[in-house]
C-alpha angles and dihedrals in degrees: 000000000000096000097052091049090048091049092051091047092050090048091054090045091052091050091049092051091049090050092052092047090048091053091050091050090050092051093048091048090053090049091050090049091053091049091050090050092050092047091049091052092048091050090050092052091047091050090051091049091049091049092050091048092048091050091051091047091050091052090050091050092051091058096053117110115258092029097089129099111292 
């Protein structure tokens, strides 16, 4: 009678451990998702800044002497 009770107790313990680990994985996946979202937004802002800087630089280059239509 001892061994079946021990087996059932260990089974419940194993399920509890798997539940706790599953919750931890879920929390870390949500955190990773937030970090990916933040990084995507930062990359978008950086791309916009780079595009604005390149446009300004192109306008400056167009106004240089010797760059006009010949």
